C-alpha positions as CSV (number, residue, x, y, z in Angstrom):
1,M,25.5,-86.8,63.3
2,I,22.3,-87.5,65.3
3,V,21.7,-85.3,68.3
4,Q,19.0,-86.1,71.0
5,T,17.8,-83.0,72.9
6,N,17.4,-82.8,76.6
7,E,14.4,-81.8,78.8
8,A,15.8,-78.3,79.4
9,D,15.7,-77.1,75.8
10,P,12.7,-75.1,74.4
11,L,11.8,-77.8,71.9
12,S,11.4,-80.4,74.6
13,A,9.3,-77.9,76.6
14,L,7.1,-77.4,73.6
15,L,6.6,-81.1,73.0
16,G,5.9,-81.6,76.7
17,A,3.2,-78.9,76.6
18,V,1.7,-80.6,73.6
19,I,1.4,-83.8,75.5
20,E,0.1,-82.1,78.7
21,R,-2.5,-79.9,76.9
22,G,-3.3,-81.8,73.7
23,P,-5.1,-85.0,72.9
24,W,-2.0,-87.1,72.3
25,S,0.1,-89.4,74.5
26,H,3.4,-89.4,72.6
27,C,5.1,-86.7,70.5
28,A,8.4,-86.4,68.6
29,A,10.0,-83.9,66.3
30,S,12.7,-84.8,63.8
31,L,14.9,-82.7,61.5
32,Y,16.1,-84.3,58.2
33,D,18.7,-83.3,55.6
34,L,16.9,-83.5,52.3
35,D,20.1,-83.9,50.3
36,S,21.3,-87.0,52.1
37,G,18.1,-88.1,53.7
38,D,19.9,-88.4,57.0
39,L,18.3,-87.7,60.4
40,V,20.0,-84.6,61.9
41,L,18.3,-84.1,65.2
42,R,15.4,-85.5,67.2
43,S,13.4,-84.6,70.3
44,H,10.6,-86.7,71.9
45,V,8.3,-86.8,74.8
46,G,6.2,-89.8,76.1
47,F,8.5,-92.5,74.8
48,G,10.4,-94.9,77.2
49,P,14.2,-94.6,77.2
50,E,14.7,-98.1,75.7
51,L,12.5,-97.4,72.7
52,A,14.1,-93.9,72.3
53,A,17.5,-95.5,72.1
54,R,16.4,-98.2,69.7
55,W,14.6,-95.6,67.5
56,V,17.8,-93.7,67.1
57,D,19.8,-96.8,66.3
58,R,17.4,-97.9,63.6
59,L,17.5,-95.5,60.7
60,E,15.4,-97.6,58.4
61,R,14.3,-96.1,55.1
62,N,10.9,-97.6,55.2
63,N,9.3,-95.6,58.1
64,P,6.4,-93.2,58.0
65,S,8.4,-90.2,59.2
66,R,10.8,-90.5,56.2
67,T,7.8,-91.0,53.9
68,A,6.3,-87.7,55.1
69,M,9.6,-86.0,54.8
70,H,10.2,-87.1,51.2
71,T,6.6,-86.7,49.9
72,G,5.9,-83.4,51.7
73,S,2.5,-84.8,52.7
74,A,1.1,-85.9,56.1
75,V,0.9,-89.6,56.8
76,A,-1.9,-90.9,59.1
77,I,-2.0,-94.4,60.5
78,P,-5.4,-94.8,62.2
79,D,-4.6,-98.3,63.4
80,I,-1.0,-99.5,63.6
81,R,-2.1,-103.2,64.0
82,S,-3.9,-103.2,60.6
83,N,-1.3,-101.2,58.7
84,R,0.8,-103.4,56.4
85,R,3.0,-100.8,54.7
86,Y,5.0,-99.9,57.8
87,L,4.5,-103.3,59.5
88,S,8.3,-103.9,60.0
89,W,8.8,-100.4,61.5
90,T,5.8,-100.3,63.8
91,S,6.3,-103.8,65.1
92,R,9.6,-102.7,66.6
93,N,8.9,-99.0,67.4
94,T,5.6,-98.8,69.2
95,D,5.5,-98.2,72.9
96,G,2.0,-97.8,74.3
97,Y,0.4,-96.1,71.3
98,A,-1.9,-97.6,68.6
99,S,-2.3,-94.7,66.0
100,S,0.1,-92.2,64.6
101,L,0.1,-88.9,62.6
102,Y,3.3,-87.6,60.8
103,V,3.2,-84.0,59.6
104,P,6.1,-82.5,57.6
105,V,7.3,-78.9,57.3
106,R,9.8,-77.7,54.7
107,L,12.6,-75.5,55.9
108,G,14.0,-74.3,52.6
109,P,15.5,-76.4,49.9
110,H,17.8,-78.5,52.1
111,Q,16.0,-79.4,55.3
112,A,12.6,-80.6,56.4
113,A,11.1,-81.3,59.9
114,V,8.5,-83.9,60.8
115,L,6.3,-83.8,63.8
116,S,4.8,-87.1,64.9
117,V,1.9,-87.4,67.4
118,H,0.4,-90.6,68.7
119,R,-2.7,-91.8,70.5
120,P,-2.9,-94.9,72.8
121,V,-6.0,-96.2,70.9
122,A,-6.9,-96.6,67.2
123,H,-8.2,-93.2,66.0
124,D,-9.3,-91.6,62.7
125,Y,-7.5,-88.2,62.5
126,S,-9.8,-85.3,61.5
127,Q,-8.9,-82.3,59.3
128,A,-9.1,-80.1,62.4
129,E,-6.6,-82.3,64.2
130,L,-4.3,-82.3,61.1
131,R,-4.4,-78.5,61.0
132,L,-3.6,-78.3,64.7
133,A,-0.7,-80.7,64.3
134,G,0.5,-78.7,61.3
135,A,0.7,-75.5,63.4
136,I,2.6,-77.2,66.1
137,A,4.9,-78.8,63.5
138,S,5.7,-75.3,62.1
139,M,6.8,-74.2,65.6
140,A,8.8,-77.3,66.3
141,A,10.5,-76.9,62.9
142,L,11.7,-73.4,63.8
143,L,13.2,-74.6,67.0
144,L,14.9,-77.6,65.3
145,R,16.4,-75.4,62.7
146,G,17.8,-73.0,65.4
147,M,19.1,-75.9,67.5
148,A,20.9,-77.3,64.5
149,G,23.0,-74.2,64.3
150,H,21.3,-72.1,61.7
151,R,20.2,-69.2,63.9
152,L,21.3,-65.6,63.4
153,A,23.4,-64.1,66.1
154,S,21.9,-61.7,68.7
155,P,23.7,-58.7,70.3
156,S,24.6,-60.9,73.3
157,G,25.9,-63.7,71.0
158,R,23.4,-66.0,72.6
159,P,20.1,-66.1,70.7
160,D,19.2,-69.4,72.3
161,A,18.8,-67.7,75.7
162,V,16.5,-65.0,74.2
163,L,14.5,-67.5,72.2
164,A,14.2,-69.9,75.1
165,D,12.9,-67.2,77.4
166,V,10.4,-65.8,74.9
167,G,9.3,-69.4,74.0
168,S,8.7,-70.1,77.7
169,R,6.6,-66.9,78.0
170,L,4.6,-67.8,74.9
171,L,4.0,-71.3,76.2
172,D,2.8,-69.9,79.5
173,A,0.3,-67.7,77.7
174,H,-1.6,-70.6,76.1
175,G,-4.9,-71.3,77.7
176,R,-5.1,-67.9,79.4
177,E,-8.0,-65.6,78.5
178,D,-5.7,-62.7,77.9
179,W,-3.3,-64.7,75.8
180,P,-3.0,-62.1,73.0
181,T,-1.8,-59.4,75.4
182,L,0.6,-61.8,77.1
183,M,2.1,-62.9,73.9
184,C,2.6,-59.3,72.7
185,A,4.3,-58.6,76.0
186,A,6.6,-61.6,75.6
187,V,7.8,-60.4,72.2
188,A,8.1,-56.8,73.5
189,T,10.2,-58.0,76.5
190,A,12.5,-60.1,74.3
191,L,13.1,-57.4,71.7
192,G,12.7,-54.2,73.7
193,S,10.4,-52.9,71.1
194,P,6.7,-52.0,71.0
195,V,4.4,-54.7,69.5
196,L,0.8,-54.8,68.2
197,L,-1.3,-57.7,67.1
198,L,-4.0,-57.2,64.4
199,D,-6.9,-59.4,63.2
200,R,-7.5,-60.2,59.6
201,F,-9.5,-57.0,59.2
202,S,-6.5,-54.9,60.5
203,Q,-8.2,-54.1,63.7
204,V,-6.1,-54.0,66.9
205,I,-6.5,-57.0,69.1
206,A,-3.7,-56.4,71.6
207,T,-0.6,-54.2,72.1
208,A,2.5,-54.0,74.2
209,D,4.2,-50.6,74.9
210,V,2.3,-48.9,72.0
211,D,0.3,-45.7,72.3
212,P,-3.4,-46.5,71.4
213,A,-3.5,-43.6,68.9
214,L,-0.3,-44.8,67.2
215,A,-1.6,-48.3,67.1
216,A,-4.8,-47.2,65.4
217,R,-2.8,-45.2,62.9
218,L,-0.4,-48.0,62.0
219,A,-3.1,-50.7,61.8
220,G,-4.7,-49.2,58.7
221,G,-1.4,-49.3,56.7
222,I,-0.2,-52.8,57.6
223,V,-0.9,-55.6,55.1
224,S,-0.4,-59.2,56.2
225,P,2.7,-60.8,54.7
226,R,2.1,-63.4,51.9
227,R,3.1,-66.9,52.5
228,S,5.0,-68.9,49.8
229,A,4.5,-72.6,49.4
230,A,6.7,-75.5,48.5
231,S,5.2,-78.9,47.7
232,G,1.9,-77.6,49.1
233,L,3.4,-76.7,52.5
234,P,4.5,-73.4,54.0
235,D,8.1,-72.5,53.1
236,H,9.3,-71.0,56.4
237,G,12.0,-68.3,55.8
238,T,12.4,-65.5,58.3
239,G,8.6,-65.2,58.5
240,A,8.9,-61.5,58.8
241,R,9.3,-58.6,56.4
242,P,10.2,-54.9,56.8
243,V,7.5,-52.3,56.0
244,T,7.2,-48.6,56.7
245,V,3.9,-47.0,57.7
246,D,3.6,-43.2,58.1
247,G,7.4,-43.1,58.4
248,V,7.5,-45.8,61.2
249,P,9.7,-48.8,60.4
250,L,8.1,-52.1,61.3
251,L,8.8,-55.8,61.0
252,V,5.5,-57.7,60.4
253,G,4.8,-61.5,60.5
254,D,1.8,-63.5,59.5
255,A,0.0,-64.7,62.7
256,E,-1.5,-67.6,60.8
257,G,-5.1,-68.2,61.7
258,L,-5.6,-64.8,63.2
259,G,-4.0,-61.8,61.5
260,T,-0.7,-59.9,61.7
261,L,2.0,-59.4,64.3
262,A,3.9,-56.1,64.0
263,V,7.1,-55.0,65.8
264,L,8.4,-51.4,65.7
265,A,11.9,-52.0,64.4
266,G,14.8,-51.4,66.8
267,A,18.5,-52.2,67.2
268,R,17.9,-56.0,67.8
269,S,15.6,-56.1,64.7
270,E,18.5,-54.9,62.5
271,R,20.7,-57.8,63.8
272,G,18.1,-60.3,62.7
273,L,17.0,-61.8,66.1
274,A,13.6,-60.0,65.8
275,A,12.8,-62.1,62.7
276,E,13.3,-65.3,64.6
277,V,11.3,-64.1,67.6
278,I,8.4,-62.9,65.3
279,E,8.3,-66.2,63.5
280,L,8.3,-68.2,66.7
281,A,5.6,-65.9,68.2
282,C,3.5,-66.1,65.1
283,R,3.4,-69.9,65.3
284,H,2.4,-69.7,69.0
285,I,-0.3,-67.2,68.1
286,G,-1.5,-69.5,65.3
287,I,-1.8,-72.4,67.7
288,A,-3.5,-70.3,70.3
289,A,-6.0,-68.9,67.8
290,R,-6.8,-72.4,66.5
291,T,-7.2,-73.7,70.0
292,M,-9.5,-70.8,70.8
293,R,-11.5,-71.3,67.6
294,A,-11.8,-75.1,68.4
295,S,-13.0,-74.3,71.9
296,I,-15.5,-71.7,70.6
297,D,-16.8,-74.2,68.0
298,A,-17.0,-77.0,70.4
299,E,-18.9,-74.9,73.0
300,A,-21.2,-73.6,70.2
301,R,-21.9,-77.2,69.0
302,A,-22.7,-78.3,72.6
303,A,-24.9,-75.3,73.2
304,G,-26.6,-75.9,69.8
305,D,-27.3,-79.6,70.5
306,L,-28.7,-78.8,73.9
307,I,-30.9,-75.9,72.7
308,G,-32.2,-78.1,69.9
309,V,-33.2,-80.8,72.4
310,L,-34.7,-78.2,74.8
311,L,-36.8,-76.6,72.1
312,A,-37.9,-79.9,70.6
313,G,-39.1,-81.2,74.0
314,G,-39.6,-84.7,75.3
315,A,-36.1,-85.3,76.7
316,D,-35.3,-86.5,80.2
317,A,-35.5,-83.5,82.5
318,S,-32.7,-84.5,84.9
319,D,-30.3,-85.1,81.9
320,L,-31.2,-81.7,80.5
321,E,-30.5,-80.0,83.8
322,R,-27.1,-81.8,84.1
323,R,-26.1,-80.8,80.5
324,A,-27.2,-77.2,80.9
325,G,-25.4,-77.0,84.2
326,L,-22.1,-78.0,82.5
327,L,-22.6,-75.1,80.1
328,G,-23.3,-72.7,82.9
329,L,-27.1,-72.4,82.8
330,R,-29.5,-73.6,85.6
331,L,-32.8,-74.9,84.5
332,D,-34.3,-74.9,88.0
333,R,-34.3,-71.1,87.9
334,P,-36.4,-68.8,85.6
335,T,-35.2,-68.5,82.0
336,R,-36.6,-67.0,78.8
337,V,-35.9,-67.5,75.1
338,L,-34.8,-64.7,72.7
339,R,-34.7,-65.0,69.0
340,A,-32.4,-62.5,67.2
341,R,-32.5,-62.0,63.5
342,I,-29.9,-60.1,61.5
343,S,-30.3,-58.3,58.2
344,G,-28.6,-55.7,56.1
345,T,-25.5,-57.9,55.5
346,R,-23.2,-57.5,52.5
347,Q,-23.4,-61.2,51.9
348,T,-24.8,-64.3,53.6
349,P,-22.8,-65.0,56.7
350,D,-20.9,-68.3,57.0
351,P,-21.4,-70.6,60.0
352,A,-18.2,-69.4,61.7
353,E,-19.3,-65.8,61.5
354,M,-22.7,-66.7,63.0
355,T,-20.8,-68.6,65.8
356,D,-18.8,-65.4,66.4
357,L,-22.0,-63.4,66.7
358,A,-23.3,-66.0,69.1
359,L,-20.1,-65.5,71.2
360,I,-20.5,-61.7,71.2
361,A,-24.1,-62.1,72.4
362,R,-23.1,-64.5,75.2
363,R,-20.3,-62.3,76.4
364,H,-22.5,-59.3,76.4
365,L,-25.1,-61.1,78.5
366,R,-22.5,-62.5,80.9
367,D,-21.0,-59.0,81.4
368,R,-24.5,-58.1,82.5
369,G,-24.5,-60.9,85.1
370,L,-26.9,-63.2,83.1
371,D,-26.1,-66.8,82.2
372,A,-27.0,-67.8,78.7
373,L,-26.8,-70.4,76.0
374,V,-26.5,-69.0,72.5
375,C,-26.3,-70.7,69.1
376,P,-27.0,-70.0,65.5
377,V,-30.4,-71.3,64.2
378,D,-29.5,-70.6,60.6
379,L,-27.3,-68.1,58.7
380,S,-29.4,-65.2,59.8
381,E,-30.9,-66.0,63.3
382,L,-29.7,-66.8,66.8
383,A,-31.5,-68.6,69.6
384,L,-30.7,-67.5,73.1
385,I,-31.8,-69.1,76.4
386,V,-31.1,-66.5,79.1
387,S,-31.5,-66.5,82.9
388,V,-34.0,-64.0,84.2
389,G,-32.4,-61.4,86.4
390,A,-32.6,-57.8,87.5
391,G,-32.2,-55.3,84.7
392,D,-33.1,-57.7,81.9
393,G,-35.8,-55.4,80.3
394,A,-35.9,-53.1,77.4
395,E,-32.6,-51.5,78.2
396,L,-30.8,-54.8,78.0
397,L,-32.5,-55.7,74.7
398,E,-31.4,-52.4,73.2
399,S,-27.8,-52.8,74.4
400,L,-27.8,-56.4,73.1
401,R,-29.0,-55.2,69.7
402,R,-26.3,-52.6,69.6
403,S,-23.7,-55.1,70.6
404,L,-24.7,-57.5,67.8
405,A,-24.9,-54.7,65.2
406,E,-21.4,-53.6,66.2
407,G,-20.3,-57.2,65.9
408,M,-21.7,-57.3,62.4
409,S,-19.6,-54.3,61.6
410,S,-16.4,-55.6,63.2
411,L,-16.8,-58.9,61.3
412,R,-17.3,-56.9,58.0
413,L,-20.7,-58.5,57.6
414,A,-22.3,-55.0,57.3
415,A,-21.2,-51.5,56.9
416,P,-21.3,-49.4,60.1
417,G,-24.8,-48.4,60.9
418,R,-26.3,-50.6,58.2
419,G,-26.7,-53.9,60.0
420,R,-30.1,-54.5,61.5
421,V,-30.9,-56.7,64.5
422,Q,-34.5,-57.7,65.5
423,I,-35.2,-59.5,68.8
424,G,-38.3,-61.4,69.8
425,V,-38.6,-62.3,73.5
426,G,-40.6,-65.2,74.9
427,A,-42.2,-65.4,78.4
428,S,-40.2,-66.5,81.4
429,G,-40.6,-69.8,83.2
430,I,-38.9,-72.7,84.9
431,G,-37.9,-76.0,83.3
432,A,-37.6,-77.5,79.9
433,E,-41.3,-77.3,79.0
434,A,-41.3,-73.6,79.9
435,I,-38.3,-73.0,77.6
436,R,-40.1,-74.7,74.7
437,R,-43.2,-72.5,75.2
438,S,-41.0,-69.4,75.6
439,D,-39.3,-70.2,72.2
440,E,-42.7,-70.3,70.6
441,G,-43.4,-66.9,72.0
442,A,-40.1,-65.5,70.9
443,T,-40.6,-66.7,67.4
444,Q,-44.1,-65.2,67.3
445,A,-42.8,-61.9,68.6
446,L,-40.1,-61.9,66.0
447,H,-42.8,-62.5,63.3
448,V,-44.8,-59.5,64.6
449,I,-41.6,-57.3,64.3
450,E,-40.9,-58.5,60.7
451,S,-44.4,-58.0,59.6
452,G,-44.2,-54.3,60.5
453,A,-47.0,-54.6,63.1
454,A,-44.6,-53.6,65.8
455,T,-43.0,-50.1,65.9
456,T,-39.7,-51.2,67.3
457,D,-37.0,-53.9,66.5
458,Q,-37.4,-55.6,69.9
459,L,-40.6,-57.0,71.3
460,A,-41.7,-59.3,74.2
461,I,-44.5,-61.6,73.4
462,E,-46.3,-60.2,76.5
463,D,-46.3,-56.7,74.8
464,A,-47.6,-58.0,71.5
465,G,-51.3,-57.5,72.4
466,I,-53.7,-59.4,70.1
467,F,-50.8,-60.4,67.9
468,S,-49.6,-62.8,70.6
469,L,-52.8,-64.8,69.9
470,L,-52.9,-64.3,66.1
471,T,-49.4,-65.5,65.5
472,S,-50.2,-68.8,67.2
473,I,-52.6,-69.5,64.4
474,P,-51.1,-71.4,61.4
475,S,-50.3,-69.2,58.5
476,S,-52.6,-71.1,56.1
477,D,-55.6,-70.5,58.4
478,R,-54.7,-66.8,58.8
479,I,-54.6,-66.3,55.1
480,A,-57.9,-68.2,54.6
481,F,-59.6,-65.9,57.2
482,V,-58.3,-62.8,55.5
483,R,-59.4,-64.0,52.1
484,R,-62.8,-64.8,53.4
485,H,-63.4,-61.4,55.0
486,L,-61.2,-59.0,53.0
487,G,-60.4,-60.8,49.8
488,A,-62.9,-58.8,47.7
489,L,-61.7,-55.5,49.1
490,V,-58.0,-56.4,48.5
491,A,-58.7,-57.4,44.9
492,Y,-60.7,-54.2,44.3
493,D,-57.9,-52.0,45.6
494,R,-55.3,-53.8,43.5
495,R,-57.4,-53.6,40.4
496,Y,-58.5,-50.0,40.6
497,G,-55.9,-48.4,42.8
498,S,-58.5,-47.5,45.4
499,D,-58.1,-47.2,49.2
500,L,-60.9,-49.2,50.6
501,I,-58.6,-51.2,53.0
502,P,-57.0,-48.1,54.5
503,T,-60.4,-46.4,54.8
504,L,-61.8,-49.4,56.6
505,A,-58.8,-49.6,59.0
506,C,-59.1,-45.9,59.8
507,Y,-62.9,-46.1,60.3
508,L,-62.5,-49.0,62.8
509,E,-59.7,-47.2,64.6
510,C,-62.0,-44.2,65.0
511,A,-64.6,-46.5,66.7
512,G,-66.9,-46.3,63.8
513,N,-67.0,-42.4,63.6
514,A,-67.1,-41.4,59.9
515,Q,-66.4,-37.8,60.6
516,R,-63.2,-38.6,62.7
517,A,-62.1,-41.0,60.0
518,A,-62.6,-38.3,57.3
519,D,-60.5,-35.9,59.4
520,E,-57.7,-38.5,59.8
521,L,-57.7,-39.2,56.1
522,F,-58.0,-35.6,55.0
523,L,-61.2,-36.4,53.1
524,H,-64.7,-35.1,52.9
525,V,-67.0,-37.1,55.1
526,S,-69.2,-37.9,52.1
527,T,-66.3,-39.5,50.4
528,V,-65.7,-41.7,53.4
529,R,-69.3,-42.7,53.6
530,Y,-69.3,-43.6,49.9
531,R,-66.3,-45.8,50.4
532,L,-67.9,-47.5,53.5
533,S,-71.0,-48.3,51.4
534,R,-68.8,-49.8,48.7
535,I,-67.0,-51.9,51.4
536,E,-70.4,-53.2,52.7
537,Q,-71.4,-54.1,49.1
538,L,-68.2,-55.8,48.1
539,A,-67.5,-57.7,51.4
540,G,-71.2,-58.5,52.0
541,V,-71.1,-57.1,55.6
542,S,-72.9,-54.5,57.7
543,L,-70.7,-52.1,59.5
544,R,-73.6,-51.6,62.0
545,S,-73.1,-55.3,63.0
546,H,-70.7,-55.8,66.0
547,H,-69.9,-59.3,64.8
548,D,-69.0,-58.1,61.3
549,R,-66.9,-55.2,62.6
550,L,-65.0,-57.7,64.9
551,C,-64.3,-60.1,62.0
552,L,-63.1,-57.2,59.8
553,G,-60.9,-55.9,62.6
554,V,-59.3,-59.3,63.2
555,A,-58.8,-59.8,59.4
556,L,-57.1,-56.4,59.2
557,H,-54.7,-57.4,62.0
558,L,-54.0,-60.7,60.2
559,L,-53.4,-58.9,57.0
560,R,-50.5,-57.0,58.7
561,L,-48.9,-60.4,59.5
562,D,-49.5,-62.1,56.1
563,D,-50.0,-60.2,52.9
564,L,-52.8,-61.7,50.9
565,P,-51.3,-63.4,47.8
566,T,-52.5,-62.5,44.4
567,P,-54.8,-65.3,43.0
568,G,-52.7,-67.8,41.0
569,H,-49.5,-67.0,43.0
570,P,-48.3,-68.8,46.1
571,S,-48.2,-67.0,49.4
572,P,-44.8,-65.4,50.1
573,T,-45.3,-66.1,53.8
574,K,-43.7,-69.2,55.4
575,E,-45.8,-71.5,57.5
576,R,-45.4,-70.5,61.1
């Protein structure tokens, strides 16, 4: 028997939300009996009543929904007009849409559900869209199975009412900034039991009616449930399993795409309704997490594209201001560029982890009242364009470094206290050209930090002294200057293990006073004078000449930026 659902049931509400908030114009969910191949139940949104009736009347075997059901694989039809395999089906069963995607979900050995989503124009379905549709299909499958009469009984004898209520609450939480807390509260209200949601590192994301100390204690002992697979697709049983942590009984479910949902077991849990609620909530959490991830990635790509254009220069100023304004940054007000480099990681971060660090940085700056665009430059560096405001000095940089270091720890990129963050800061200015110059300054300041010439892990180019000028010189020219003035001394020290370079540096720091240099080096003054004479002989200079002392001093500063390569070996320093 074929049953069509009505607009009041939770499945229709889900499909309606999919159309309202998703990229699709039509959506349908069908439940099939795998033994007979018969359609058992169907719900749809976006289709006209005439087509809906005709669709139910026509149970043709050659349709894409049945193909997906039998093969267990998604069927994508980018352009219905050019598709020949399902021509007889699509010619009679299209109503304002031009492309279709059918995603199956197994419900044990005897049933399968298929979600179909459609667009009004021809469209190539991406892997990200397929994953999103798959998560929605999993949720729809649970509701189809329950509506077909396979739910467990609740204490009231009406699980539909409980599931419909929690489903409505879960739907309302989508798109809200505090959706993890709202979804935990929905489950806690439905079951009358405390709930906690953990990320994939077993860190607490949100709770409902759980003491923070208990939540932290339980989190360490909860392991995410394993998912089985049938024909390459999730095999959805109860979706929850009982565990005991420190004597506390729990039901835990895999919040796919995020972590683990855990419910402290209670009376309703023993009767089985909790397993249904947990499974439904986990699907909602999976969709919300994917939606959030997609939003974060899309915003990061938009910020990255804009930052790339701003730093390259040459683009239309009015267009840049418009695009920046859409992302929350005004270019007609002072901004500055920061470059943040991370190190001390256990392994090379992946792009998603760098995007997460960019989000951490942006939220930290926004919490301080500063607008910002942040994006990864590579797998170890972030570029930040930040509005200039009150309190954006050294204290802000220090707090930003701490926030990123803590983020590295929470993402398991580095052990606590082992992650290092270095930040170079460019000069402030107004407009796109000022941003480009500020980025050059931030990059130079970061280079000064990395070379060891700075004593801290955060440096503004204005505070870099002579290094703000020296870092603007191409690396090859810097090395050539060092080789010309200090090459003989460096080679002598390397060959004989002497300390002519440190002696020269100390002598110049002491304004040419040999006795002060001897005191600083804990040497006899005659030893220092002997070394100075050797320096004059090897370098072919006179330390009494102001010009020679100036050249040697500049060369020593450059040597701190770029170590002089051993002859026959390439320089280890990148061109800057």
